N, C-alpha and C positions, 0 to 999 in steps of 0.2 A: 946296460940299459940308464938311462939316466931317470931322475927323479922330479928336478923342475926345469922349468924353462930356463934357467939362467943356467944351469948344469950342463942342458943340452946344448946352449949358445957357446959355453966355454971348450965343450969338446967338440964344436964345428959341426954340430947336427942341426937342420934348419926343420925346425917341426911343421904340424900343420895350422898351430895356431899362429906361428911366427908368419906363414905362407897367407894367410887370410888377413892379419894387420899389414901384411905389403901390400895387398892390394886392395885394402882399404886407402894406405896413406900415398899412394902411388912411388913406391919406394920398392926396391928387390929386396928379394927374402936375404940375400946375403948384407945388406943395410941392415937390416932388421937383428940377424943374428947378432952382427958384429956390436951394434949397441944394447942388446939385452946382456952380451955378454959383459961389457964395462959397466952394466948397472945405470947406464945413462936412458935408457929405457925398460921401464916392465911391463910385462903382460900380466895383467892376475887372472890367473885364470883354474881354480882348484880341479883336481881331477875328478873328483863327485859331481860337480857343475855338468849336466849334461846339454843342459839347454843353452848355455850360454853360446855369443858369439864374440868371440875374442879382440880386445881392443888394446890395442899399444897407448903407453902412455910416456913421456917425456919429450924430451929435445929435440924438435924438428917436427914435431907430427902437429895434429889438430888437438886444440886443446879441449879437452874432453869436460863434462858437467857431473855431478853428483845430485841425486835426490835423497834428502832423509826422510825418512819415512816410519813409521811403528807406533803401537800403543802406548799409553800413560796410565798412571792410577785414575785419571779423570775422566779419561776417553779412551774408551776398552772398546769401541767395536772394529771386530776385524776386516768386516765387510766394507766399509768406509776406507781403510787402510788401503784394502788390495783394489779399489776404484782410484786411489791414489797411482797406485803399481800401475794399472794399465793405462793411464793418461801420460805415466811416464814413458809407458812403453812406446805409446802412440806417437807422443813428440821426440822420439829416437835417444832419451836419454843415453850415456853409457853408462852409469852407473847408478844403485839405488843402495843407500845402509839401513838397514832394521836397526833401530833405535829402540826398539820396544825396551820398557823397565820395570814391565806389570805383569807379573804371574808367569806361568810356561808359558814363554817364548817360542818355542820350539816349535810348534803346528804352523802357527802363522809364516815363520822362517822356512822352511820344509817345502810349504807352498810355492814361498816367493821364490825359492829357487830351483823348483822345478817349472815354474813358467816361465823366468826371466832371463833373454837373449844378453839382458845386462848384467854388469857384474856383481856382486853382494857382497855388501862391506859390512861389518859389526863392529861394535866396542863390547868386549866380553866382558869388563867391568861392570857395565848396565846392569848385565845378565844374571850377576855373582848372587845377587841376595836372590832373587825370585829362583833361580837355579838351584842354588844349596839350600835354601830353607834357612837360613843362618842370618844374623844380624851381622853388620860391616864387622865388628871387630872380632867375632866366633871364626869369622873366618881365614885361613890358614895359607898361606904361601901355595903348598901343595895343591889346595881346595881351587885358587885361580887358575892353575894350569890344569883340572880336571874341565873348565868351563872352556877354556883356549883350545882343550882337546874337540870337546863336544860340538863344538862349532865348526874344527875344521873338517870335523866326520861329516858333518851335517853338508858342505860344500860350499862354505864361506872362502870367497875369491881374497879377499883384504881383510888384516883386523886391525883396528886402531889399538894400538898398545903404547900404552903413555910410560915408556921406560926409561925416559932422560929425566924424570924427577928424583934424583938422587937427592940424597943429605948435601953434597955439596951446593946444588941447586936452590933448597930451600933455604939454605944458610944466604946464599945471594938473595934468593925475596926477601927474608925476613930484614935483612940488612940496608937493601933499597928499598922502602916504603911506598907502598902503589896505594890508588883512590879505590881502586876497584879488586883487589886482592886476585885471588884466582877464580875463574869466570868457566874453564871447562869442568864439565861435570865429572867426565874421570879423572881428571886431574884432583876437583877437589875432595873424590873421594880416596885416593891414594894418600893426598896429604893426609885427611881425619884417621885412615887405617896407620899410617908411621908414627902420627903424633900419640894414639890409643895404644899401638902396641909398642912403640920403641924401636919397630924394625926398620931395617934397609926397605927400599919399595921393592916387593918380591920378584916386580917383572925384571929389575936391573938386576936385581942379586941372584936369579937363576933365570938369568937372558938366554943361555947353551939351553937350559930345558927348553923355554919358549920358541929356540930358533930349530929346536930336532922335530917338535911337535909338527910346525909349520911347513917343514923341511918333506915332512911324509906325505903331506898332502897337497903340494905344492901352494900355501898358502904365502901371498905377498904381504909382508908386514909394513902397516903405515904407523911410521913413529911419531904417537902424537903429543902435542904440545900444551900439556899442561899448563905452562905458564905465559900461554899465549895473553895479549894484553886485552880487555876485556873493557878499554873505552881509547880514546885517542892519547889520553894524558900518559898512559901506563907502555906506550908502544917503544919499543929499541930502548927498553930498559935492561938492567944487568939481569935480571930474572929471566928474561924472554932468553938474552944473548947466552946465558952461562948454560941453558936447556938446549940450545942450538948446537953449544961446543960436544956435549956430551950426545946429542944425536949424530952429528960426523961420527965419531968415534962407535958405535951403536951400530951404524953403514957399513962401515968395513966388518966389523966380526958377522954382519948378516951375510953380506956378499962372500966371506972367507968360506961360509957354510952351504953357499949356491941358494941363498933366502932372495927373494926380490925384495926391493926396499923404496917406498916412495915415505917423504919428510912432510908432515905436517905445519903450516905456517900461520902467520899473524891474523889475528880476527878483525882489531879496530886500528887504525892509524891514518893519519892524515895522510895526504897524496904525496908532498913534498917526499915523503920518506919509503913511499914502496919501492920504486925503483931501486933506492939500496940494498934497501931488505931483501930483494931479489936476487942480487946478485953476491949478497952476504951467504947465502943460503947455498947458493949453487957451490961457491968456494968453501964453505966448511963443510959440507957435506958432500963432495968429489961429486958435484952436478948429477946427481941424483932425482927424480923427478918431484917438483914441489906441488903440493896439494892445499889450496890456502880453503879459509872460509873469508871470504869476503875479497879483501879486506874492507870493510865498512869506516868510509874515510870521515864521517861526523857524527855524534850522538844522537840529535836534537831530532830526529825524523821518525820515531817510533810508528809503526803503519803505513811507513815507505822505505821500510831497511830493505828493499828488495831493489829500489834506484840505490841509493847509498851503498849497498853490495856490489851492483853492477857496474859503477863508475872504478870500483877500486877495483873488484876484479880485470876488467879491460886492462887498466896500469899495469894489472900485477901480471896477467899473461902477454901481456907486451912487451916486457919484460923479463920472462922468464920461465915463469908460472907455468903448469902443462895442466894442471886438475884444478876444476875451480866446483864447490862445494855451493850448490843456492841457499841465498835466503829466502823468503817469503815476504810479504808484508806483517806476517803475525809472529817474525821476530819478537823477541824479548817481549811479547804479549801471551800469547796462548799457543796451544795444537792447531798446525796451521788447517783448514778445511780443505774441501777439493780445489776450491778456488784460489784460495792463495797457495795451493803447488801449484798450479798454472801460472798463475804470474810469475812465481819464483822461478820454473823451469823457464820460460821466455825470456826475461831479466838476464838471467844467465848466458842462455845461450845466445844473446845479443852481445854481452861481455866476451864469451868465448870466440864468437867468429868475429868480431870487430878487430878481435887481436889476431887472433887467423891471417886478417887483411894485411893488417901490419907490419907481422914477421914472415910474411912473404910465403906462407905455408904451401905447397903445392897444390894448383887448382881453387884455392880458397874462393877467389873472385868470380869463378866462375857463375856461379847462382846468382850473384849479384849482376854478371852483364846480362844474365838472361832474363833478369828483372827488369833489366835497359831498356831491353829490346822489345820489350812486351809493353810498356808503357810509351817507348814510342810509338810506336802501331797501334797507343791507345786500345787493348787486347787483353779488358777486363777478365774474362775467363782465363786467360794464358796466368795473368797477376795473380790472381787467386791459387792456381795450381802450385805456383813458383812459392809463395806467400809461407814462410813458416806456419804461421797461423789464419790459413784461406778463411778459415770459417768466419773470425771475426772481421777479418778485413772486406769480405764481403756483404756482413752484416753492416757494416758503417756505409758502404756505398748503395745499399739498398734502402737504405733507413730513410734517406730523402732521395729519392729518385730522381733523376736529372732530367729534362725534357728531352734531351738528346743525347741518347747511348753513347757516343762518341765522347762526352765529357763525364764532369763529376757536378756535383751541385753546390760547388764552391766556385767554380770559373765560369762554368758556363761556357757561354759563345767565345769568353774571351779566353779560353785553355791556350798558355803558350806551345805547348806541343802541335795540338789543335793548328793554332794559328801558323805555326812555322813548317810545319807536312804540306799545308795546303796552299801557302805560297812557293815552295821550292817545286810543289806538282805544277805549276802555273795555273793557281786557283783563285779565284775572288774573293775575301773574306766579305761576308755581310753579317754586322753584328745588329741593326735594328730588326726587331719581330717584323715580320709583315701581317 
Protein backbone atom coordinates (compact mmCIF):
# COMPACT_ATOMS: atom_id res chain seq x y z
CA UNK A 1 0.00 0.00 0.00
CA UNK A 2 1.25 3.51 -0.78
CA UNK A 3 1.29 6.54 1.52
CA UNK A 4 1.71 9.36 -1.00
CA UNK A 5 1.06 10.15 -4.65
CA UNK A 6 4.82 10.14 -5.23
CA UNK A 7 5.30 6.74 -3.61
CA UNK A 8 2.48 5.28 -5.71
CA UNK A 9 3.98 6.78 -8.85
CA UNK A 10 7.40 5.29 -8.08
CA UNK A 11 5.72 1.90 -7.55
CA UNK A 12 4.10 2.15 -11.00
CA UNK A 13 0.61 2.67 -9.55
CA UNK A 14 -1.79 5.04 -11.30
CA UNK A 15 -4.00 6.57 -8.58
CA UNK A 16 -7.53 7.97 -9.05
CA UNK A 17 -6.03 11.45 -8.51
CA UNK A 18 -3.58 10.90 -11.36
CA UNK A 19 -6.43 9.84 -13.64
CA UNK A 20 -8.38 12.99 -12.76
CA UNK A 21 -5.37 15.19 -13.49
CA UNK A 22 -4.69 13.36 -16.76
CA UNK A 23 -8.26 14.00 -17.93
CA UNK A 24 -8.06 17.70 -17.04
CA UNK A 25 -4.70 18.14 -18.76
CA UNK A 26 -5.36 16.08 -21.93
CA UNK A 27 -2.53 13.73 -20.98
CA UNK A 28 -2.44 9.99 -20.48
CA UNK A 29 -2.53 8.64 -16.90
CA UNK A 30 0.85 7.01 -17.50
CA UNK A 31 2.38 10.36 -18.51
CA UNK A 32 1.11 11.93 -15.28
CA UNK A 33 2.34 9.00 -13.19
CA UNK A 34 5.81 9.32 -14.70
CA UNK A 35 5.93 13.07 -14.03
CA UNK A 36 4.83 12.63 -10.43
CA UNK A 37 7.43 9.89 -9.90
CA UNK A 38 10.17 12.23 -11.11
CA UNK A 39 8.96 15.15 -8.97
CA UNK A 40 8.38 17.31 -12.05
CA UNK A 41 4.65 17.38 -11.25
CA UNK A 42 3.00 17.49 -7.83
CA UNK A 43 -0.60 16.60 -7.01
CA UNK A 44 -1.23 18.21 -3.59
CA UNK A 45 -4.01 16.07 -2.13
CA UNK A 46 -4.24 15.35 1.60
CA UNK A 47 -5.86 12.00 2.42
CA UNK A 48 -8.30 13.87 4.71
CA UNK A 49 -9.45 16.46 2.14
CA UNK A 50 -12.52 14.64 0.84
CA UNK A 51 -14.08 17.47 -1.21
CA UNK A 52 -10.99 18.14 -3.36
CA UNK A 53 -10.93 18.00 -7.13
CA UNK A 54 -7.25 17.07 -7.67
CA UNK A 55 -4.99 19.30 -9.74
CA UNK A 56 -1.50 18.78 -11.07
CA UNK A 57 1.15 21.48 -10.78
CA UNK A 58 4.30 21.31 -12.90
CA UNK A 59 6.00 21.29 -16.26
CA UNK A 60 3.77 20.90 -19.32
CA UNK A 61 0.52 21.40 -17.40
CA UNK A 62 -1.82 24.39 -17.22
CA UNK A 63 -0.56 27.22 -15.03
CA UNK A 64 -2.48 27.15 -11.76
CA UNK A 65 -3.35 30.10 -9.51
CA UNK A 66 -3.64 30.50 -5.76
CA UNK A 67 -5.79 32.90 -3.73
CA UNK A 68 -4.71 34.02 -0.25
CA UNK A 69 -7.42 34.42 2.38
CA UNK A 70 -7.69 34.52 6.15
CA UNK A 71 -8.31 36.73 9.14
CA UNK A 72 -5.98 39.11 10.92
CA UNK A 73 -6.12 40.99 14.22
CA UNK A 74 -7.63 44.01 12.48
CA UNK A 75 -10.09 42.07 10.27
CA UNK A 76 -11.76 39.20 12.12
CA UNK A 77 -14.93 38.63 10.05
CA UNK A 78 -15.10 34.93 9.14
CA UNK A 79 -18.27 35.43 7.06
CA UNK A 80 -16.48 37.87 4.76
CA UNK A 81 -13.62 35.41 4.31
CA UNK A 82 -16.09 32.65 3.40
CA UNK A 83 -17.60 35.01 0.79
CA UNK A 84 -14.11 35.30 -0.68
CA UNK A 85 -13.87 31.51 -0.69
CA UNK A 86 -17.15 31.22 -2.60
CA UNK A 87 -16.00 33.82 -5.12
CA UNK A 88 -12.72 31.95 -5.62
CA UNK A 89 -14.56 28.70 -6.24
CA UNK A 90 -16.94 30.47 -8.65
CA UNK A 91 -14.01 31.65 -10.77
CA UNK A 92 -12.42 28.20 -10.72
CA UNK A 93 -9.21 28.93 -8.83
CA UNK A 94 -7.20 25.78 -8.21
CA UNK A 95 -5.81 26.69 -4.80
CA UNK A 96 -6.73 28.65 -1.67
CA UNK A 97 -4.25 29.43 1.10
CA UNK A 98 -5.56 30.16 4.58
CA UNK A 99 -3.09 32.68 5.96
CA UNK A 100 -5.06 33.44 9.13
CA UNK A 101 -2.81 34.74 11.88
CA UNK A 102 -5.21 35.65 14.66
CA UNK A 103 -6.92 33.57 17.34
CA UNK A 104 -8.04 29.97 16.98
CA UNK A 105 -8.07 29.53 13.21
CA UNK A 106 -8.94 25.84 12.94
CA UNK A 107 -12.73 26.44 12.81
CA UNK A 108 -12.42 28.54 9.65
CA UNK A 109 -9.87 26.16 8.16
CA UNK A 110 -12.07 23.11 8.84
CA UNK A 111 -15.01 24.78 7.05
CA UNK A 112 -12.72 25.69 4.18
CA UNK A 113 -11.46 22.12 3.78
CA UNK A 114 -14.98 20.68 4.02
CA UNK A 115 -16.42 22.92 1.29
CA UNK A 116 -13.54 23.52 -1.12
CA UNK A 117 -12.82 21.54 -4.29
CA UNK A 118 -9.64 23.66 -4.56
CA UNK A 119 -6.48 22.49 -2.83
CA UNK A 120 -5.86 24.15 0.52
CA UNK A 121 -2.52 25.52 1.69
CA UNK A 122 -1.33 27.04 4.96
CA UNK A 123 1.76 28.53 6.56
CA UNK A 124 1.94 26.83 9.99
CA UNK A 125 4.41 29.45 11.20
CA UNK A 126 1.64 32.09 11.04
CA UNK A 127 -0.66 30.02 13.21
CA UNK A 128 1.91 28.99 15.81
CA UNK A 129 1.51 31.90 18.23
CA UNK A 130 -2.31 31.68 18.33
CA UNK A 131 -2.46 27.89 18.31
CA UNK A 132 0.13 27.41 21.04
CA UNK A 133 -0.83 30.51 23.06
CA UNK A 134 2.84 31.31 23.57
CA UNK A 135 4.99 34.26 22.61
CA UNK A 136 7.42 33.68 19.78
CA UNK A 137 10.60 33.28 21.81
CA UNK A 138 8.87 30.74 24.12
CA UNK A 139 7.99 28.36 21.29
CA UNK A 140 10.18 25.26 20.97
CA UNK A 141 11.10 23.28 17.88
CA UNK A 142 8.76 20.51 19.02
CA UNK A 143 5.95 23.05 19.37
CA UNK A 144 6.35 24.01 15.71
CA UNK A 145 6.07 20.35 14.73
CA UNK A 146 2.81 20.07 16.67
CA UNK A 147 1.28 22.87 14.58
CA UNK A 148 2.37 21.16 11.35
CA UNK A 149 0.79 17.90 12.51
CA UNK A 150 -2.46 19.67 13.49
CA UNK A 151 -2.77 21.25 10.03
CA UNK A 152 -1.96 17.94 8.34
CA UNK A 153 -4.64 16.08 10.32
CA UNK A 154 -7.22 18.73 9.40
CA UNK A 155 -6.69 18.01 5.70
CA UNK A 156 -4.35 20.75 4.45
CA UNK A 157 -2.95 19.75 1.03
CA UNK A 158 0.27 21.77 1.02
CA UNK A 159 2.19 23.77 3.58
CA UNK A 160 4.67 26.57 3.14
CA UNK A 161 7.64 25.61 5.29
CA UNK A 162 10.55 28.07 5.41
CA UNK A 163 13.17 25.36 5.91
CA UNK A 164 15.85 26.97 3.73
CA UNK A 165 16.69 30.02 5.83
CA UNK A 166 19.42 28.35 7.88
CA UNK A 167 22.50 29.94 9.44
CA UNK A 168 24.42 29.88 6.14
CA UNK A 169 21.68 31.88 4.41
CA UNK A 170 21.44 34.33 7.29
CA UNK A 171 25.18 34.94 6.98
CA UNK A 172 24.79 35.71 3.25
CA UNK A 173 21.81 37.96 4.01
CA UNK A 174 23.77 39.92 6.60
CA UNK A 175 26.83 40.22 4.37
CA UNK A 176 25.00 41.42 1.24
CA UNK A 177 23.04 44.43 2.55
CA UNK A 178 19.48 44.93 1.30
CA UNK A 179 17.14 47.88 1.01
CA UNK A 180 14.12 45.92 2.27
CA UNK A 181 15.74 43.21 4.41
CA UNK A 182 13.30 40.28 4.98
CA UNK A 183 9.74 40.82 3.72
CA UNK A 184 8.46 37.26 4.08
CA UNK A 185 6.22 37.18 7.16
CA UNK A 186 7.12 33.59 7.97
CA UNK A 187 10.76 34.21 7.13
CA UNK A 188 10.98 37.26 9.39
CA UNK A 189 9.41 35.38 12.31
CA UNK A 190 11.87 32.50 11.89
CA UNK A 191 14.79 34.92 11.62
CA UNK A 192 13.61 36.62 14.81
CA UNK A 193 13.19 33.25 16.58
CA UNK A 194 16.67 32.15 15.52
CA UNK A 195 18.23 35.41 16.69
CA UNK A 196 16.38 35.47 20.01
CA UNK A 197 17.01 31.82 20.90
CA UNK A 198 20.41 31.34 19.28
CA UNK A 199 19.15 28.12 17.67
CA UNK A 200 19.20 26.83 14.12
CA UNK A 201 16.01 27.09 12.05
CA UNK A 202 13.83 24.33 13.60
CA UNK A 203 12.34 23.37 10.23
CA UNK A 204 15.86 22.86 8.89
CA UNK A 205 17.26 21.16 11.98
CA UNK A 206 14.29 18.79 12.30
CA UNK A 207 13.54 18.52 8.58
CA UNK A 208 13.32 14.72 8.65
CA UNK A 209 10.65 14.95 11.37
CA UNK A 210 8.73 17.49 9.28
CA UNK A 211 8.85 15.13 6.29
CA UNK A 212 7.61 12.22 8.36
CA UNK A 213 4.49 14.16 9.37
CA UNK A 214 3.83 15.33 5.82
CA UNK A 215 4.32 11.82 4.42
CA UNK A 216 1.76 10.36 6.82
CA UNK A 217 -1.04 12.55 5.39
CA UNK A 218 0.36 13.06 1.87
CA UNK A 219 0.92 16.79 2.35
CA UNK A 220 3.04 18.49 -0.30
CA UNK A 221 5.83 20.67 1.09
CA UNK A 222 6.03 24.10 -0.48
CA UNK A 223 9.54 25.21 0.35
CA UNK A 224 9.13 28.87 1.24
CA UNK A 225 11.40 31.66 0.05
CA UNK A 226 12.07 33.50 3.30
CA UNK A 227 14.68 35.66 1.58
CA UNK A 228 12.63 36.59 -1.47
CA UNK A 229 13.25 40.16 -2.67
CA UNK A 230 10.79 42.74 -1.39
CA UNK A 231 11.81 45.40 -3.89
CA UNK A 232 13.36 45.24 -7.33
CA UNK A 233 16.71 46.48 -5.99
CA UNK A 234 17.06 43.32 -3.83
CA UNK A 235 16.35 40.75 -6.55
CA UNK A 236 18.83 38.03 -7.49
CA UNK A 237 21.09 38.88 -4.54
CA UNK A 238 23.24 36.57 -2.43
CA UNK A 239 20.52 35.94 0.15
CA UNK A 240 17.91 34.91 -2.42
CA UNK A 241 20.29 32.66 -4.35
CA UNK A 242 21.90 31.09 -1.28
CA UNK A 243 18.46 30.10 0.00
CA UNK A 244 17.55 28.68 -3.42
CA UNK A 245 20.63 26.43 -3.26
CA UNK A 246 19.48 25.15 0.14
CA UNK A 247 15.99 24.52 -1.26
CA UNK A 248 17.48 22.40 -4.03
CA UNK A 249 19.14 20.13 -1.46
CA UNK A 250 15.96 19.97 0.65
CA UNK A 251 13.98 19.00 -2.46
CA UNK A 252 16.04 15.86 -2.96
CA UNK A 253 15.71 14.92 0.71
CA UNK A 254 11.91 15.23 0.50
CA UNK A 255 11.72 13.14 -2.67
CA UNK A 256 13.77 10.42 -0.98
CA UNK A 257 10.96 10.25 1.62
CA UNK A 258 8.27 10.22 -1.13
CA UNK A 259 7.07 13.71 -0.15
CA UNK A 260 6.00 15.92 -3.05
CA UNK A 261 7.68 19.32 -3.36
CA UNK A 262 7.01 22.79 -4.71
CA UNK A 263 9.54 25.64 -4.63
CA UNK A 264 8.43 29.19 -3.85
CA UNK A 265 9.98 32.02 -5.81
CA UNK A 266 10.76 35.72 -5.95
CA UNK A 267 8.36 38.53 -5.08
CA UNK A 268 9.75 41.72 -6.67
CA UNK A 269 11.93 41.62 -9.78
CA UNK A 270 12.58 43.68 -12.90
CA UNK A 271 11.23 42.12 -16.08
CA UNK A 272 14.64 41.50 -17.63
CA UNK A 273 15.64 39.21 -14.72
CA UNK A 274 12.54 36.99 -14.62
CA UNK A 275 13.32 34.45 -17.36
CA UNK A 276 16.82 33.78 -16.01
CA UNK A 277 15.46 33.31 -12.48
CA UNK A 278 12.91 30.76 -13.69
CA UNK A 279 15.63 28.76 -15.45
CA UNK A 280 17.92 29.00 -12.42
CA UNK A 281 15.23 27.63 -10.10
CA UNK A 282 14.47 24.73 -12.41
CA UNK A 283 18.16 23.89 -12.66
CA UNK A 284 19.07 24.20 -8.98
CA UNK A 285 15.86 22.59 -7.70
CA UNK A 286 15.86 19.66 -10.15
CA UNK A 287 12.83 20.80 -12.16
CA UNK A 288 10.49 20.80 -9.16
CA UNK A 289 7.27 22.79 -9.67
CA UNK A 290 7.84 26.52 -9.18
CA UNK A 291 5.33 28.67 -7.25
CA UNK A 292 5.82 32.43 -7.59
CA UNK A 293 4.32 35.50 -5.92
CA UNK A 294 4.16 37.95 -8.81
CA UNK A 295 6.91 38.77 -9.55
CA UNK A 296 5.98 42.42 -9.06
CA UNK A 297 7.91 44.28 -11.75
CA UNK A 298 7.96 47.83 -10.33
CA UNK A 299 7.59 49.22 -6.81
CA UNK A 300 5.74 52.52 -7.37
CA UNK A 301 2.14 51.45 -8.08
CA UNK A 302 0.46 50.65 -4.74
CA UNK A 303 -3.22 50.18 -5.45
CA UNK A 304 -2.39 48.61 -8.82
CA UNK A 305 -0.14 45.73 -7.85
CA UNK A 306 -2.57 43.20 -9.33
CA UNK A 307 -1.38 44.66 -12.66
CA UNK A 308 2.34 44.85 -11.84
CA UNK A 309 2.06 41.26 -10.62
CA UNK A 310 0.14 40.02 -13.67
CA UNK A 311 2.86 41.38 -15.95
CA UNK A 312 5.54 39.55 -13.99
CA UNK A 313 3.44 36.43 -13.58
CA UNK A 314 2.82 36.13 -17.32
CA UNK A 315 6.55 36.42 -18.05
CA UNK A 316 7.41 33.98 -15.25
CA UNK A 317 4.88 31.35 -16.31
CA UNK A 318 5.85 31.65 -19.98
CA UNK A 319 9.42 30.89 -18.90
CA UNK A 320 8.77 27.93 -16.61
CA UNK A 321 6.82 28.95 -13.49
CA UNK A 322 3.98 26.52 -12.84
CA UNK A 323 1.89 28.14 -10.13
CA UNK A 324 1.03 31.82 -9.59
CA UNK A 325 0.02 33.35 -6.28
CA UNK A 326 -2.46 36.12 -6.95
CA UNK A 327 -1.81 39.69 -5.88
CA UNK A 328 -4.68 42.11 -5.26
CA UNK A 329 -4.91 45.92 -5.55
CA UNK A 330 -4.69 45.95 -1.74
CA UNK A 331 -1.16 44.46 -1.69
CA UNK A 332 1.15 46.45 0.64
CA UNK A 333 -1.88 48.46 1.87
CA UNK A 334 -4.53 46.41 3.72
CA UNK A 335 -6.36 43.08 3.93
CA UNK A 336 -8.17 42.75 0.57
CA UNK A 337 -11.95 43.13 0.45
CA UNK A 338 -14.26 41.11 -1.79
CA UNK A 339 -13.75 43.32 -4.85
CA UNK A 340 -9.97 43.29 -4.36
CA UNK A 341 -10.05 39.50 -4.33
CA UNK A 342 -12.00 39.44 -7.59
CA UNK A 343 -9.60 41.87 -9.27
CA UNK A 344 -6.65 39.79 -8.07
CA UNK A 345 -8.16 36.55 -9.34
CA UNK A 346 -8.93 37.94 -12.78
CA UNK A 347 -5.48 39.53 -13.17
CA UNK A 348 -3.80 36.28 -12.17
CA UNK A 349 -5.98 34.21 -14.49
CA UNK A 350 -5.08 36.55 -17.36
CA UNK A 351 -1.38 35.99 -16.65
CA UNK A 352 -1.75 32.22 -16.32
CA UNK A 353 -3.84 31.80 -19.46
CA UNK A 354 -1.63 34.08 -21.55
CA UNK A 355 1.39 32.02 -20.47
CA UNK A 356 -0.36 28.74 -21.30
CA UNK A 357 -0.98 30.00 -24.83
CA UNK A 358 2.69 30.98 -25.13
CA UNK A 359 3.79 27.55 -23.84
CA UNK A 360 1.46 25.68 -26.21
CA UNK A 361 -0.25 23.89 -23.35
CA UNK A 362 -2.69 21.40 -24.97
CA UNK A 363 -6.02 23.04 -25.90
CA UNK A 364 -5.13 26.32 -24.19
CA UNK A 365 -6.19 28.27 -27.31
CA UNK A 366 -9.54 26.50 -27.71
CA UNK A 367 -11.57 28.96 -25.66
CA UNK A 368 -9.94 31.94 -27.39
CA UNK A 369 -10.91 30.46 -30.75
CA UNK A 370 -14.49 30.08 -29.51
CA UNK A 371 -14.51 33.73 -28.53
CA UNK A 372 -13.14 34.72 -31.93
CA UNK A 373 -15.93 32.74 -33.62
CA UNK A 374 -18.57 34.42 -31.42
CA UNK A 375 -17.13 37.85 -32.22
CA UNK A 376 -17.09 37.02 -35.92
CA UNK A 377 -20.80 36.23 -35.67
CA UNK A 378 -21.40 39.26 -33.43
CA UNK A 379 -23.16 36.88 -31.04
CA UNK A 380 -23.18 38.84 -27.80
CA UNK A 381 -24.84 36.15 -25.69
CA UNK A 382 -22.21 33.62 -26.69
CA UNK A 383 -19.43 36.14 -25.98
CA UNK A 384 -20.78 36.74 -22.47
CA UNK A 385 -21.03 33.00 -21.90
CA UNK A 386 -17.44 32.37 -22.98
CA UNK A 387 -15.92 35.33 -21.11
CA UNK A 388 -14.23 34.52 -17.80
CA UNK A 389 -16.19 37.38 -16.21
CA UNK A 390 -19.28 37.44 -18.36
CA UNK A 391 -21.24 39.50 -15.82
CA UNK A 392 -18.82 42.41 -16.14
CA UNK A 393 -18.71 42.14 -19.94
CA UNK A 394 -22.53 42.23 -20.13
CA UNK A 395 -22.73 45.17 -17.72
CA UNK A 396 -20.28 47.18 -19.84
CA UNK A 397 -22.12 46.37 -23.07
CA UNK A 398 -25.52 47.26 -21.67
CA UNK A 399 -24.41 50.42 -19.85
CA UNK A 400 -24.53 52.34 -23.17
CA UNK A 401 -26.84 50.25 -25.37
CA UNK A 402 -26.29 50.62 -29.11
CA UNK A 403 -29.14 51.47 -31.43
CA UNK A 404 -28.18 48.44 -33.53
CA UNK A 405 -27.79 45.34 -31.32
CA UNK A 406 -25.43 43.81 -33.90
CA UNK A 407 -22.79 46.39 -32.92
CA UNK A 408 -21.55 48.10 -29.76
CA UNK A 409 -21.79 51.79 -28.83
CA UNK A 410 -18.15 52.47 -29.71
CA UNK A 411 -18.26 51.83 -33.47
CA UNK A 412 -21.97 51.58 -34.22
CA UNK A 413 -22.59 51.03 -37.92
CA UNK A 414 -18.85 51.48 -38.58
CA UNK A 415 -18.12 48.16 -36.81
CA UNK A 416 -15.31 46.54 -38.83
CA UNK A 417 -16.61 43.02 -38.25
CA UNK A 418 -20.15 43.96 -39.33
CA UNK A 419 -18.86 45.80 -42.42
CA UNK A 420 -16.62 42.96 -43.59
CA UNK A 421 -19.24 40.27 -42.95
CA UNK A 422 -21.86 42.19 -44.93
CA UNK A 423 -19.56 42.84 -47.89
CA UNK A 424 -18.47 39.18 -48.02
CA UNK A 425 -22.15 38.22 -47.94
CA UNK A 426 -22.77 40.45 -50.97
CA UNK A 427 -24.69 43.09 -49.02
CA UNK A 428 -24.54 46.87 -49.37
CA UNK A 429 -23.18 49.04 -46.55
CA UNK A 430 -25.26 52.09 -45.60
CA UNK A 431 -23.80 54.30 -42.89
CA UNK A 432 -26.05 57.36 -43.05
CA UNK A 433 -29.17 57.41 -40.91
CA UNK A 434 -32.34 57.59 -42.90
